[in-house]
C-alpha positions in Angstrom: -12.4 -6.3 -1.9 -14.6 -8.1 0.6 -15.4 -11.8 0.0 -14.3 -11.4 -3.7 -16.5 -8.4 -4.4 -15.6 -4.7 -4.8 -16.6 -2.8 -1.7 -16.9 1.0 -2.2 -15.8 1.1 -5.8 -12.5 1.8 -7.4 -10.8 4.9 -6.3 -7.7 4.9 -8.4 -5.6 5.1 -5.2 -3.3 2.5 -3.7 -2.5 1.7 -0.1 0.5 -0.2 1.4 -0.7 -2.6 4.1 2.0 -4.2 6.2 0.7 -7.1 8.4 4.2 -7.5 9.9 3.8 -4.0 11.4 0.4 -4.8 12.8 -1.7 -3.4 10.0 -4.9 -5.2 9.3 -6.3 -5.2 5.7 -9.8 -5.6 7.2 -9.6 -2.2 8.9 -10.3 1.0 7.1 -7.7 3.8 6.9 -9.5 5.7 9.7 -9.4 2.7 12.0 -5.6 2.2 12.1 -3.1 4.2 14.1 -1.5 7.3 12.6 1.9 5.7 12.0 0.2 3.0 9.9 -1.9 5.6 8.1 1.3 7.4 7.1 2.6 4.1 5.7 -0.7 3.2 3.9 -0.7 6.4 1.9 -2.8 6.6 -0.3 -0.5 6.6 -3.3 -1.8 8.0 -6.6 -0.2 5.2 -8.7 1.0 1.6 -8.5 4.6 3.0 -8.9 4.1 5.3 -5.9 2.7 2.5 -3.8 5.6 0.3 -4.7 8.1 3.0 -3.9 6.5 3.5 -0.5 6.6 -0.3 0.1 10.2 -0.6 -1.0 11.2 2.3 1.3 9.4 0.7 4.1 11.1 -2.7 3.8 14.5 -1.2 3.0 14.5 -1.7 -0.8 15.0 2.0 -1.5 17.6 1.2 -4.2 15.3 -1.3 -6.0 14.6 -0.6 -9.7 11.2 1.0 -10.4 8.6 -1.5 -11.5 8.7 -0.4 -15.2 12.5 -0.9 -15.2 12.5 -4.3 -13.5 14.2 -7.1 -15.4 11.8 -10.0 -16.1 
């Protein structure tokens, strides 16, 4: 999304962007360092993206999104 509009279309893939680690959501995958590319993914599903994020922030034991208590 750029200025509230889809840029490049929907790909069906998800990326983890961690500003705390220095990643910038305004940069494309190819513009960030290799270590941030490895974190970004892409993941094939929301669950995969969430698992990558949970692992990154130390929530590896967190329940999957579809099992989370609401």
